[in-house]
FIKE-818546 format. One record per residue (C-alpha): x, y, z; residue in three letters. Coordinates in nm, 3 decimals, padded with zeros to 5 digits. Example, Ala and Ser with C-alpha at 12.3 -4.5 7.8 and 13.67 -1.06 7.14 Angstrom:
! residues 2
<atom X="01.230" Y="-00.450" Z="00.780" type="ala"/>
<atom X="01.367" Y="-00.106" Z="00.714" type="ser"/>
***
This chain:
! residues 407
<atom X="00.004" Y="00.000" Z="-00.005" type="unk"/>
<atom X="00.117" Y="00.348" Z="-00.079" type="unk"/>
<atom X="-00.030" Y="00.675" Z="00.021" type="unk"/>
<atom X="-00.009" Y="00.968" Z="-00.252" type="unk"/>
<atom X="-00.197" Y="01.286" Z="-00.257" type="unk"/>
<atom X="-00.434" Y="01.183" Z="00.042" type="unk"/>
<atom X="-00.527" Y="00.861" Z="-00.130" type="unk"/>
<atom X="-00.435" Y="00.502" Z="-00.060" type="unk"/>
<atom X="-00.326" Y="00.286" Z="-00.331" type="unk"/>
<atom X="-00.369" Y="-00.091" Z="-00.326" type="unk"/>
<atom X="-00.291" Y="-00.368" Z="-00.592" type="unk"/>
<atom X="-00.615" Y="-00.476" Z="-00.739" type="unk"/>
<atom X="-00.719" Y="-00.846" Z="-00.710" type="unk"/>
<atom X="-00.624" Y="-01.071" Z="-00.993" type="unk"/>
<atom X="-00.996" Y="-01.100" Z="-01.097" type="unk"/>
<atom X="-01.028" Y="-00.713" Z="-01.101" type="unk"/>
<atom X="-01.062" Y="-00.497" Z="-01.428" type="unk"/>
<atom X="-00.787" Y="-00.266" Z="-01.307" type="unk"/>
<atom X="-00.428" Y="-00.281" Z="-01.186" type="unk"/>
<atom X="-00.482" Y="-00.056" Z="-00.868" type="unk"/>
<atom X="-00.771" Y="00.015" Z="-00.620" type="unk"/>
<atom X="-00.767" Y="00.372" Z="-00.521" type="unk"/>
<atom X="-00.927" Y="00.448" Z="-00.168" type="unk"/>
<atom X="-01.027" Y="00.789" Z="-00.022" type="unk"/>
<atom X="-01.142" Y="00.831" Z="00.347" type="unk"/>
<atom X="-01.421" Y="01.096" Z="00.423" type="unk"/>
<atom X="-01.630" Y="01.186" Z="00.736" type="unk"/>
<atom X="-02.003" Y="01.124" Z="00.724" type="unk"/>
<atom X="-02.142" Y="01.402" Z="00.929" type="unk"/>
<atom X="-02.495" Y="01.238" Z="00.963" type="unk"/>
<atom X="-02.344" Y="00.907" Z="01.081" type="unk"/>
<atom X="-02.066" Y="01.058" Z="01.274" type="unk"/>
<atom X="-01.787" Y="00.833" Z="01.155" type="unk"/>
<atom X="-01.521" Y="00.795" Z="00.885" type="unk"/>
<atom X="-01.619" Y="00.588" Z="00.575" type="unk"/>
<atom X="-01.451" Y="00.517" Z="00.253" type="unk"/>
<atom X="-01.512" Y="00.548" Z="-00.129" type="unk"/>
<atom X="-01.300" Y="00.355" Z="-00.404" type="unk"/>
<atom X="-01.234" Y="00.345" Z="-00.763" type="unk"/>
<atom X="-01.006" Y="00.145" Z="-01.000" type="unk"/>
<atom X="-00.708" Y="00.273" Z="-01.203" type="unk"/>
<atom X="-00.458" Y="00.118" Z="-01.434" type="unk"/>
<atom X="-00.190" Y="00.392" Z="-01.347" type="unk"/>
<atom X="-00.052" Y="00.562" Z="-01.037" type="unk"/>
<atom X="00.104" Y="00.851" Z="-01.212" type="unk"/>
<atom X="00.024" Y="01.209" Z="-01.077" type="unk"/>
<atom X="-00.238" Y="01.278" Z="-01.332" type="unk"/>
<atom X="-00.414" Y="00.940" Z="-01.288" type="unk"/>
<atom X="-00.440" Y="00.988" Z="-00.923" type="unk"/>
<atom X="-00.571" Y="01.350" Z="-00.977" type="unk"/>
<atom X="-00.840" Y="01.217" Z="-01.204" type="unk"/>
<atom X="-00.929" Y="00.936" Z="-00.946" type="unk"/>
<atom X="-00.938" Y="01.201" Z="-00.663" type="unk"/>
<atom X="-01.195" Y="01.409" Z="-00.867" type="unk"/>
<atom X="-01.399" Y="01.106" Z="-00.932" type="unk"/>
<atom X="-01.384" Y="01.006" Z="-00.555" type="unk"/>
<atom X="-01.473" Y="01.350" Z="-00.449" type="unk"/>
<atom X="-01.777" Y="01.363" Z="-00.684" type="unk"/>
<atom X="-01.882" Y="01.016" Z="-00.526" type="unk"/>
<atom X="-01.878" Y="01.164" Z="-00.170" type="unk"/>
<atom X="-02.065" Y="01.486" Z="-00.270" type="unk"/>
<atom X="-02.335" Y="01.272" Z="-00.429" type="unk"/>
<atom X="-02.354" Y="01.036" Z="-00.134" type="unk"/>
<atom X="-02.377" Y="01.321" Z="00.117" type="unk"/>
<atom X="-02.603" Y="01.510" Z="-00.116" type="unk"/>
<atom X="-02.872" Y="01.233" Z="-00.149" type="unk"/>
<atom X="-02.851" Y="01.175" Z="00.225" type="unk"/>
<atom X="-02.922" Y="01.540" Z="00.282" type="unk"/>
<atom X="-03.175" Y="01.572" Z="00.019" type="unk"/>
<atom X="-03.374" Y="01.273" Z="00.166" type="unk"/>
<atom X="-03.374" Y="01.443" Z="00.512" type="unk"/>
<atom X="-03.472" Y="01.781" Z="00.381" type="unk"/>
<atom X="-03.725" Y="01.680" Z="00.126" type="unk"/>
<atom X="-03.918" Y="01.449" Z="00.374" type="unk"/>
<atom X="-04.290" Y="01.506" Z="00.361" type="unk"/>
<atom X="-04.505" Y="01.552" Z="00.682" type="unk"/>
<atom X="-04.655" Y="01.204" Z="00.646" type="unk"/>
<atom X="-04.298" Y="01.042" Z="00.617" type="unk"/>
<atom X="-04.167" Y="01.239" Z="00.908" type="unk"/>
<atom X="-04.486" Y="01.128" Z="01.118" type="unk"/>
<atom X="-04.421" Y="00.773" Z="01.030" type="unk"/>
<atom X="-04.076" Y="00.807" Z="01.184" type="unk"/>
<atom X="-04.204" Y="00.996" Z="01.477" type="unk"/>
<atom X="-04.475" Y="00.744" Z="01.561" type="unk"/>
<atom X="-04.206" Y="00.459" Z="01.518" type="unk"/>
<atom X="-03.986" Y="00.636" Z="01.766" type="unk"/>
<atom X="-04.284" Y="00.727" Z="02.008" type="unk"/>
<atom X="-04.424" Y="00.376" Z="02.013" type="unk"/>
<atom X="-04.134" Y="00.229" Z="02.229" type="unk"/>
<atom X="-04.073" Y="00.532" Z="02.449" type="unk"/>
<atom X="-04.423" Y="00.607" Z="02.587" type="unk"/>
<atom X="-04.717" Y="00.422" Z="02.721" type="unk"/>
<atom X="-04.929" Y="00.245" Z="02.468" type="unk"/>
<atom X="-05.227" Y="00.484" Z="02.568" type="unk"/>
<atom X="-05.019" Y="00.797" Z="02.524" type="unk"/>
<atom X="-04.895" Y="00.657" Z="02.187" type="unk"/>
<atom X="-05.250" Y="00.615" Z="02.069" type="unk"/>
<atom X="-05.342" Y="00.955" Z="02.168" type="unk"/>
<atom X="-05.048" Y="01.101" Z="01.971" type="unk"/>
<atom X="-05.175" Y="00.924" Z="01.653" type="unk"/>
<atom X="-05.525" Y="01.037" Z="01.693" type="unk"/>
<atom X="-05.420" Y="01.408" Z="01.749" type="unk"/>
<atom X="-05.169" Y="01.419" Z="01.475" type="unk"/>
<atom X="-05.378" Y="01.247" Z="01.213" type="unk"/>
<atom X="-05.574" Y="01.563" Z="01.176" type="unk"/>
<atom X="-05.224" Y="01.734" Z="01.112" type="unk"/>
<atom X="-05.149" Y="01.471" Z="00.850" type="unk"/>
<atom X="-05.486" Y="01.517" Z="00.674" type="unk"/>
<atom X="-05.393" Y="01.891" Z="00.605" type="unk"/>
<atom X="-05.027" Y="01.886" Z="00.580" type="unk"/>
<atom X="-04.936" Y="01.534" Z="00.487" type="unk"/>
<atom X="-04.819" Y="01.600" Z="00.138" type="unk"/>
<atom X="-04.608" Y="01.911" Z="00.230" type="unk"/>
<atom X="-04.244" Y="01.902" Z="00.269" type="unk"/>
<atom X="-04.187" Y="01.918" Z="00.655" type="unk"/>
<atom X="-03.931" Y="02.206" Z="00.597" type="unk"/>
<atom X="-04.201" Y="02.418" Z="00.425" type="unk"/>
<atom X="-04.436" Y="02.408" Z="00.731" type="unk"/>
<atom X="-04.394" Y="02.757" Z="00.885" type="unk"/>
<atom X="-04.519" Y="02.897" Z="01.222" type="unk"/>
<atom X="-04.802" Y="03.090" Z="01.045" type="unk"/>
<atom X="-04.946" Y="02.762" Z="00.895" type="unk"/>
<atom X="-04.951" Y="02.593" Z="01.238" type="unk"/>
<atom X="-05.092" Y="02.899" Z="01.414" type="unk"/>
<atom X="-05.388" Y="02.922" Z="01.163" type="unk"/>
<atom X="-05.433" Y="02.527" Z="01.207" type="unk"/>
<atom X="-05.457" Y="02.562" Z="01.584" type="unk"/>
<atom X="-05.688" Y="02.865" Z="01.593" type="unk"/>
<atom X="-05.943" Y="02.691" Z="01.340" type="unk"/>
<atom X="-05.977" Y="02.390" Z="01.542" type="unk"/>
<atom X="-06.329" Y="02.365" Z="01.674" type="unk"/>
<atom X="-06.233" Y="02.221" Z="02.015" type="unk"/>
<atom X="-06.215" Y="02.304" Z="02.379" type="unk"/>
<atom X="-05.939" Y="02.530" Z="02.502" type="unk"/>
<atom X="-05.761" Y="02.246" Z="02.677" type="unk"/>
<atom X="-05.770" Y="02.024" Z="02.358" type="unk"/>
<atom X="-05.610" Y="02.297" Z="02.169" type="unk"/>
<atom X="-05.326" Y="02.314" Z="02.435" type="unk"/>
<atom X="-05.300" Y="01.932" Z="02.388" type="unk"/>
<atom X="-05.261" Y="01.987" Z="02.012" type="unk"/>
<atom X="-04.987" Y="02.248" Z="02.067" type="unk"/>
<atom X="-04.798" Y="02.021" Z="02.292" type="unk"/>
<atom X="-04.801" Y="01.731" Z="02.062" type="unk"/>
<atom X="-04.722" Y="01.943" Z="01.762" type="unk"/>
<atom X="-04.430" Y="02.087" Z="01.953" type="unk"/>
<atom X="-04.285" Y="01.736" Z="02.033" type="unk"/>
<atom X="-04.327" Y="01.628" Z="01.687" type="unk"/>
<atom X="-04.125" Y="01.927" Z="01.545" type="unk"/>
<atom X="-03.878" Y="01.890" Z="01.821" type="unk"/>
<atom X="-03.814" Y="01.542" Z="01.683" type="unk"/>
<atom X="-03.781" Y="01.670" Z="01.329" type="unk"/>
<atom X="-03.526" Y="01.932" Z="01.436" type="unk"/>
<atom X="-03.338" Y="01.674" Z="01.633" type="unk"/>
<atom X="-03.331" Y="01.447" Z="01.318" type="unk"/>
<atom X="-03.218" Y="01.711" Z="01.090" type="unk"/>
<atom X="-03.534" Y="01.742" Z="00.876" type="unk"/>
<atom X="-03.571" Y="02.104" Z="00.970" type="unk"/>
<atom X="-03.329" Y="02.365" Z="01.108" type="unk"/>
<atom X="-03.573" Y="02.494" Z="01.360" type="unk"/>
<atom X="-03.885" Y="02.389" Z="01.529" type="unk"/>
<atom X="-04.159" Y="02.642" Z="01.388" type="unk"/>
<atom X="-04.362" Y="02.587" Z="01.704" type="unk"/>
<atom X="-04.112" Y="02.775" Z="01.909" type="unk"/>
<atom X="-04.243" Y="03.104" Z="01.763" type="unk"/>
<atom X="-04.619" Y="03.025" Z="01.759" type="unk"/>
<atom X="-04.785" Y="03.252" Z="01.998" type="unk"/>
<atom X="-05.173" Y="03.198" Z="02.075" type="unk"/>
<atom X="-05.395" Y="03.439" Z="02.237" type="unk"/>
<atom X="-05.453" Y="03.348" Z="02.606" type="unk"/>
<atom X="-05.791" Y="03.196" Z="02.673" type="unk"/>
<atom X="-05.995" Y="03.380" Z="02.933" type="unk"/>
<atom X="-06.251" Y="03.166" Z="03.091" type="unk"/>
<atom X="-06.605" Y="03.287" Z="03.011" type="unk"/>
<atom X="-06.885" Y="03.282" Z="03.267" type="unk"/>
<atom X="-07.058" Y="03.010" Z="03.077" type="unk"/>
<atom X="-06.741" Y="02.786" Z="03.085" type="unk"/>
<atom X="-06.691" Y="02.855" Z="03.458" type="unk"/>
<atom X="-07.047" Y="02.739" Z="03.516" type="unk"/>
<atom X="-07.006" Y="02.430" Z="03.306" type="unk"/>
<atom X="-06.681" Y="02.327" Z="03.485" type="unk"/>
<atom X="-06.831" Y="02.394" Z="03.840" type="unk"/>
<atom X="-07.160" Y="02.200" Z="03.767" type="unk"/>
<atom X="-07.013" Y="01.889" Z="03.613" type="unk"/>
<atom X="-07.061" Y="01.644" Z="03.909" type="unk"/>
<atom X="-07.326" Y="01.467" Z="04.105" type="unk"/>
<atom X="-07.364" Y="01.476" Z="04.479" type="unk"/>
<atom X="-07.451" Y="01.150" Z="04.638" type="unk"/>
<atom X="-07.798" Y="01.294" Z="04.725" type="unk"/>
<atom X="-07.849" Y="01.373" Z="04.352" type="unk"/>
<atom X="-07.717" Y="01.026" Z="04.257" type="unk"/>
<atom X="-07.966" Y="00.865" Z="04.491" type="unk"/>
<atom X="-08.266" Y="01.061" Z="04.341" type="unk"/>
<atom X="-08.130" Y="00.994" Z="03.983" type="unk"/>
<atom X="-08.101" Y="00.618" Z="04.020" type="unk"/>
<atom X="-08.448" Y="00.612" Z="04.185" type="unk"/>
<atom X="-08.595" Y="00.795" Z="03.880" type="unk"/>
<atom X="-08.423" Y="00.565" Z="03.654" type="unk"/>
<atom X="-08.563" Y="00.262" Z="03.840" type="unk"/>
<atom X="-08.905" Y="00.392" Z="03.800" type="unk"/>
<atom X="-08.873" Y="00.475" Z="03.433" type="unk"/>
<atom X="-08.729" Y="00.121" Z="03.357" type="unk"/>
<atom X="-09.028" Y="-00.035" Z="03.520" type="unk"/>
<atom X="-09.264" Y="00.165" Z="03.300" type="unk"/>
<atom X="-09.095" Y="00.060" Z="02.972" type="unk"/>
<atom X="-09.371" Y="-00.135" Z="02.762" type="unk"/>
<atom X="-09.141" Y="-00.361" Z="02.606" type="unk"/>
<atom X="-08.960" Y="-00.628" Z="02.806" type="unk"/>
<atom X="-08.617" Y="-00.580" Z="02.625" type="unk"/>
<atom X="-08.640" Y="-00.222" Z="02.696" type="unk"/>
<atom X="-08.703" Y="-00.278" Z="03.063" type="unk"/>
<atom X="-08.406" Y="-00.498" Z="03.077" type="unk"/>
<atom X="-08.171" Y="-00.266" Z="02.897" type="unk"/>
<atom X="-08.271" Y="00.037" Z="03.107" type="unk"/>
<atom X="-08.205" Y="-00.167" Z="03.423" type="unk"/>
<atom X="-07.858" Y="-00.264" Z="03.294" type="unk"/>
<atom X="-07.788" Y="00.108" Z="03.208" type="unk"/>
<atom X="-07.910" Y="00.203" Z="03.551" type="unk"/>
<atom X="-07.684" Y="-00.044" Z="03.725" type="unk"/>
<atom X="-07.389" Y="00.080" Z="03.513" type="unk"/>
<atom X="-07.452" Y="00.439" Z="03.620" type="unk"/>
<atom X="-07.445" Y="00.338" Z="03.986" type="unk"/>
<atom X="-07.128" Y="00.105" Z="03.934" type="unk"/>
<atom X="-06.960" Y="00.406" Z="03.757" type="unk"/>
<atom X="-07.048" Y="00.662" Z="04.014" type="unk"/>
<atom X="-06.943" Y="00.420" Z="04.304" type="unk"/>
<atom X="-06.619" Y="00.309" Z="04.148" type="unk"/>
<atom X="-06.511" Y="00.635" Z="03.999" type="unk"/>
<atom X="-06.281" Y="00.487" Z="03.729" type="unk"/>
<atom X="-06.269" Y="00.609" Z="03.347" type="unk"/>
<atom X="-06.553" Y="00.477" Z="03.158" type="unk"/>
<atom X="-06.332" Y="00.319" Z="02.898" type="unk"/>
<atom X="-06.178" Y="00.122" Z="03.181" type="unk"/>
<atom X="-06.524" Y="-00.003" Z="03.297" type="unk"/>
<atom X="-06.644" Y="-00.090" Z="02.945" type="unk"/>
<atom X="-06.324" Y="-00.277" Z="02.872" type="unk"/>
<atom X="-06.380" Y="-00.502" Z="03.199" type="unk"/>
<atom X="-06.404" Y="-00.878" Z="03.141" type="unk"/>
<atom X="-06.506" Y="-01.137" Z="03.408" type="unk"/>
<atom X="-06.149" Y="-01.276" Z="03.434" type="unk"/>
<atom X="-06.040" Y="-00.914" Z="03.545" type="unk"/>
<atom X="-06.252" Y="-00.960" Z="03.864" type="unk"/>
<atom X="-06.129" Y="-01.186" Z="04.156" type="unk"/>
<atom X="-06.486" Y="-01.246" Z="04.312" type="unk"/>
<atom X="-06.349" Y="-01.444" Z="04.599" type="unk"/>
<atom X="-06.114" Y="-01.166" Z="04.716" type="unk"/>
<atom X="-06.319" Y="-00.878" Z="04.580" type="unk"/>
<atom X="-06.050" Y="-00.721" Z="04.377" type="unk"/>
<atom X="-06.072" Y="-00.570" Z="04.040" type="unk"/>
<atom X="-05.750" Y="-00.591" Z="03.842" type="unk"/>
<atom X="-05.729" Y="-00.294" Z="03.594" type="unk"/>
<atom X="-05.477" Y="-00.367" Z="03.318" type="unk"/>
<atom X="-05.661" Y="-00.257" Z="02.997" type="unk"/>
<atom X="-05.922" Y="-00.037" Z="02.879" type="unk"/>
<atom X="-06.166" Y="-00.033" Z="02.584" type="unk"/>
<atom X="-06.030" Y="00.093" Z="02.267" type="unk"/>
<atom X="-06.313" Y="00.342" Z="02.194" type="unk"/>
<atom X="-06.185" Y="00.455" Z="01.876" type="unk"/>
<atom X="-06.128" Y="00.116" Z="01.709" type="unk"/>
<atom X="-06.424" Y="-00.079" Z="01.874" type="unk"/>
<atom X="-06.776" Y="-00.141" Z="01.799" type="unk"/>
<atom X="-07.078" Y="-00.267" Z="02.018" type="unk"/>
<atom X="-07.041" Y="-00.606" Z="01.822" type="unk"/>
<atom X="-06.648" Y="-00.614" Z="01.803" type="unk"/>
<atom X="-06.529" Y="-00.465" Z="02.110" type="unk"/>
<atom X="-06.135" Y="-00.431" Z="02.141" type="unk"/>
<atom X="-05.896" Y="-00.356" Z="02.434" type="unk"/>
<atom X="-05.595" Y="-00.151" Z="02.444" type="unk"/>
<atom X="-05.339" Y="-00.062" Z="02.700" type="unk"/>
<atom X="-05.427" Y="00.176" Z="02.979" type="unk"/>
<atom X="-05.341" Y="00.557" Z="02.950" type="unk"/>
<atom X="-05.025" Y="00.536" Z="03.177" type="unk"/>
<atom X="-04.852" Y="00.299" Z="03.403" type="unk"/>
<atom X="-05.009" Y="00.474" Z="03.685" type="unk"/>
<atom X="-05.354" Y="00.361" Z="03.552" type="unk"/>
<atom X="-05.252" Y="-00.011" Z="03.628" type="unk"/>
<atom X="-05.399" Y="-00.069" Z="03.960" type="unk"/>
<atom X="-05.587" Y="-00.320" Z="04.194" type="unk"/>
<atom X="-05.903" Y="-00.186" Z="04.338" type="unk"/>
<atom X="-06.075" Y="-00.333" Z="04.642" type="unk"/>
<atom X="-06.438" Y="-00.362" Z="04.549" type="unk"/>
<atom X="-06.722" Y="-00.227" Z="04.767" type="unk"/>
<atom X="-07.002" Y="-00.483" Z="04.854" type="unk"/>
<atom X="-07.256" Y="-00.303" Z="04.629" type="unk"/>
<atom X="-07.003" Y="-00.296" Z="04.328" type="unk"/>
<atom X="-06.953" Y="-00.684" Z="04.370" type="unk"/>
<atom X="-07.352" Y="-00.717" Z="04.383" type="unk"/>
<atom X="-07.381" Y="-00.529" Z="04.046" type="unk"/>
<atom X="-07.092" Y="-00.740" Z="03.890" type="unk"/>
<atom X="-07.264" Y="-01.064" Z="04.004" type="unk"/>
<atom X="-07.608" Y="-00.941" Z="03.871" type="unk"/>
<atom X="-07.453" Y="-00.902" Z="03.515" type="unk"/>
<atom X="-07.278" Y="-01.229" Z="03.547" type="unk"/>
<atom X="-07.609" Y="-01.396" Z="03.642" type="unk"/>
<atom X="-07.785" Y="-01.218" Z="03.372" type="unk"/>
<atom X="-07.533" Y="-01.276" Z="03.091" type="unk"/>
<atom X="-07.734" Y="-01.302" Z="02.765" type="unk"/>
<atom X="-07.448" Y="-01.469" Z="02.575" type="unk"/>
<atom X="-07.093" Y="-01.613" Z="02.624" type="unk"/>
<atom X="-06.941" Y="-01.264" Z="02.592" type="unk"/>
<atom X="-06.618" Y="-01.216" Z="02.798" type="unk"/>
<atom X="-06.716" Y="-00.852" Z="02.852" type="unk"/>
<atom X="-06.921" Y="-00.766" Z="03.158" type="unk"/>
<atom X="-07.131" Y="-00.456" Z="03.051" type="unk"/>
<atom X="-07.337" Y="-00.570" Z="02.763" type="unk"/>
<atom X="-07.697" Y="-00.528" Z="02.665" type="unk"/>
<atom X="-07.964" Y="-00.794" Z="02.628" type="unk"/>
<atom X="-07.859" Y="-00.888" Z="02.268" type="unk"/>
<atom X="-07.498" Y="-00.938" Z="02.401" type="unk"/>
<atom X="-07.366" Y="-00.625" Z="02.235" type="unk"/>
<atom X="-07.140" Y="-00.406" Z="02.445" type="unk"/>
<atom X="-07.285" Y="-00.093" Z="02.602" type="unk"/>
<atom X="-07.134" Y="00.225" Z="02.419" type="unk"/>
<atom X="-07.019" Y="00.547" Z="02.579" type="unk"/>
<atom X="-07.236" Y="00.742" Z="02.349" type="unk"/>
<atom X="-07.540" Y="00.528" Z="02.445" type="unk"/>
<atom X="-07.481" Y="00.606" Z="02.819" type="unk"/>
<atom X="-07.450" Y="00.979" Z="02.750" type="unk"/>
<atom X="-07.768" Y="00.991" Z="02.567" type="unk"/>
<atom X="-07.931" Y="00.780" Z="02.848" type="unk"/>
<atom X="-07.826" Y="01.035" Z="03.098" type="unk"/>
<atom X="-07.956" Y="01.326" Z="02.903" type="unk"/>
<atom X="-08.300" Y="01.186" Z="02.936" type="unk"/>
<atom X="-08.312" Y="01.280" Z="03.305" type="unk"/>
<atom X="-08.205" Y="01.643" Z="03.264" type="unk"/>
<atom X="-08.578" Y="01.746" Z="03.393" type="unk"/>
<atom X="-08.493" Y="01.569" Z="03.720" type="unk"/>
<atom X="-08.250" Y="01.838" Z="03.815" type="unk"/>
<atom X="-08.369" Y="02.151" Z="03.628" type="unk"/>
<atom X="-08.110" Y="02.355" Z="03.805" type="unk"/>
<atom X="-07.830" Y="02.160" Z="03.628" type="unk"/>
<atom X="-07.678" Y="02.221" Z="03.303" type="unk"/>
<atom X="-07.742" Y="01.959" Z="03.027" type="unk"/>
<atom X="-07.370" Y="01.938" Z="02.972" type="unk"/>
<atom X="-07.329" Y="01.789" Z="03.325" type="unk"/>
<atom X="-07.529" Y="01.475" Z="03.235" type="unk"/>
<atom X="-07.233" Y="01.271" Z="03.093" type="unk"/>
<atom X="-07.049" Y="00.961" Z="03.208" type="unk"/>
<atom X="-06.752" Y="01.171" Z="03.298" type="unk"/>
<atom X="-06.947" Y="01.375" Z="03.551" type="unk"/>
<atom X="-06.988" Y="01.037" Z="03.747" type="unk"/>
<atom X="-06.610" Y="01.018" Z="03.790" type="unk"/>
<atom X="-06.603" Y="01.379" Z="03.913" type="unk"/>
<atom X="-06.884" Y="01.309" Z="04.161" type="unk"/>
<atom X="-06.693" Y="01.000" Z="04.295" type="unk"/>
<atom X="-06.388" Y="01.227" Z="04.371" type="unk"/>
<atom X="-06.619" Y="01.489" Z="04.541" type="unk"/>
<atom X="-06.781" Y="01.217" Z="04.739" type="unk"/>
<atom X="-06.434" Y="01.080" Z="04.878" type="unk"/>
<atom X="-06.338" Y="01.434" Z="04.952" type="unk"/>
<atom X="-06.656" Y="01.485" Z="05.160" type="unk"/>
<atom X="-06.578" Y="01.180" Z="05.345" type="unk"/>
<atom X="-06.226" Y="01.315" Z="05.421" type="unk"/>
<atom X="-06.043" Y="01.042" Z="05.234" type="unk"/>
<atom X="-05.659" Y="01.118" Z="05.187" type="unk"/>
<atom X="-05.583" Y="01.266" Z="04.845" type="unk"/>
<atom X="-05.303" Y="01.004" Z="04.784" type="unk"/>
<atom X="-05.575" Y="00.717" Z="04.815" type="unk"/>
<atom X="-05.801" Y="00.918" Z="04.567" type="unk"/>
<atom X="-05.514" Y="00.939" Z="04.332" type="unk"/>
<atom X="-05.439" Y="00.565" Z="04.355" type="unk"/>
<atom X="-05.780" Y="00.468" Z="04.308" type="unk"/>
<atom X="-05.839" Y="00.709" Z="04.024" type="unk"/>
<atom X="-05.526" Y="00.601" Z="03.832" type="unk"/>
<atom X="-05.354" Y="00.939" Z="03.831" type="unk"/>
<atom X="-04.973" Y="00.995" Z="03.861" type="unk"/>
<atom X="-05.012" Y="01.256" Z="04.146" type="unk"/>
<atom X="-05.246" Y="01.503" Z="04.308" type="unk"/>
<atom X="-05.230" Y="01.764" Z="04.040" type="unk"/>
<atom X="-05.528" Y="01.627" Z="03.859" type="unk"/>
<atom X="-05.730" Y="01.644" Z="04.181" type="unk"/>
<atom X="-05.631" Y="02.008" Z="04.249" type="unk"/>
<atom X="-05.653" Y="02.132" Z="03.901" type="unk"/>
<atom X="-05.960" Y="01.943" Z="03.764" type="unk"/>
<atom X="-06.151" Y="01.697" Z="03.973" type="unk"/>
<atom X="-06.139" Y="01.873" Z="04.303" type="unk"/>
<atom X="-06.227" Y="02.216" Z="04.183" type="unk"/>
<atom X="-06.591" Y="02.181" Z="04.279" type="unk"/>
<atom X="-06.739" Y="02.275" Z="04.610" type="unk"/>
<atom X="-07.020" Y="02.056" Z="04.725" type="unk"/>
<atom X="-07.287" Y="02.175" Z="04.967" type="unk"/>
<atom X="-07.162" Y="01.945" Z="05.240" type="unk"/>
<atom X="-06.788" Y="02.088" Z="05.198" type="unk"/>
<atom X="-06.945" Y="02.446" Z="05.207" type="unk"/>
<atom X="-07.155" Y="02.370" Z="05.513" type="unk"/>
<atom X="-06.851" Y="02.225" Z="05.692" type="unk"/>
<atom X="-06.632" Y="02.513" Z="05.622" type="unk"/>
<atom X="-06.906" Y="02.767" Z="05.725" type="unk"/>
<atom X="-06.958" Y="02.577" Z="06.044" type="unk"/>
<atom X="-06.594" Y="02.584" Z="06.118" type="unk"/>
<atom X="-06.550" Y="02.956" Z="06.045" type="unk"/>
<atom X="-06.875" Y="03.092" Z="06.180" type="unk"/>
<atom X="-06.735" Y="03.148" Z="06.529" type="unk"/>
<atom X="-06.394" Y="03.231" Z="06.437" type="unk"/>
<atom X="-06.197" Y="03.502" Z="06.605" type="unk"/>
<atom X="-05.825" Y="03.553" Z="06.684" type="unk"/>
<atom X="-05.898" Y="03.514" Z="07.048" type="unk"/>
<atom X="-06.081" Y="03.187" Z="07.017" type="unk"/>
<atom X="-05.877" Y="03.033" Z="06.741" type="unk"/>
<atom X="-05.787" Y="02.733" Z="06.973" type="unk"/>
<atom X="-06.149" Y="02.646" Z="07.030" type="unk"/>
<atom X="-06.189" Y="02.647" Z="06.646" type="unk"/>
<atom X="-05.905" Y="02.401" Z="06.601" type="unk"/>
<atom X="-06.051" Y="02.191" Z="06.891" type="unk"/>
<atom X="-06.392" Y="02.187" Z="06.721" type="unk"/>
<atom X="-06.239" Y="02.073" Z="06.399" type="unk"/>
<atom X="-06.064" Y="01.789" Z="06.569" type="unk"/>
<atom X="-06.394" Y="01.682" Z="06.713" type="unk"/>
***
């Protein structure tokens, strides 16, 4: 081997077409390592080596140029495929599914665009035109920011355009405040609601309607009592319940986006914190045993209708809306299955249950969701207790107030 003009020269193999093999080293920026290109030559004269070097230099430029072009000219759809592949192994399955659902809307609009052509104004217009709640818009913004961060790290773009996207700060309206504060049921309201549901079910003319309404009523009671996510309840199978020990093992939930009443599918829970064992109350076990004893088919899922089809979230929301007149002071928007989860949290707060226990049973990571979302309601009992404690307060008798609270 000889080194001339930055090139290495080797005798070619006997089977080769040339007498010599010329090798040139180059550094691959994208792979962060040294690599080689080669060409053949029948001479090692100065002019022959100069010609070989030009040829090898063009080879390197083409290799790096094609690689750079591949990255820069990537479409949003191609970049999303890479992002989802990266994301799938690094986050919980539920979070990954949410990412896909959110960004599919982005792909619909920008899929064929080169990712490097998407600018901040395009993304700002997209976010502002979304007909979603303010919190959902925040989620969109967060997921877009993560995606374009990935694109920047991978070299698809020089800068994340989301860095410069500024959205007007949302000010909560009076209507939104009322909706937020009203979205729960007290235990007294739930008792009255369940009584009304029982009466209405008994008045149904057709037997199948009576039985289906009874199933829905029992599901509402179970959901309020347990307080889990509705997708978690709808995804329950009999094998998830240890009837002897009275323990519910939550390890999966219903895939509400890819399921139907006749073909339900399950998916991973939202986060690892959502995986939990729950000690069931006696009444919850009674309801589960009732469904088991009235199982119309051999379905592995618990909460099914008379025809064996799974109860749907939309079906339950429509069912609850039928009882708006029972509480004319409540907003129609409060009659949803999610309000049952809110009501469960507020019942536990009324009973003085520790927040860490509420967090564990609800499947959250920490108490932030309690303080920011679920615990922002003020029930009449909590208000009465606070009023009773503070009514006789003064600096002089503060010790008596503390003693009263302890009692």
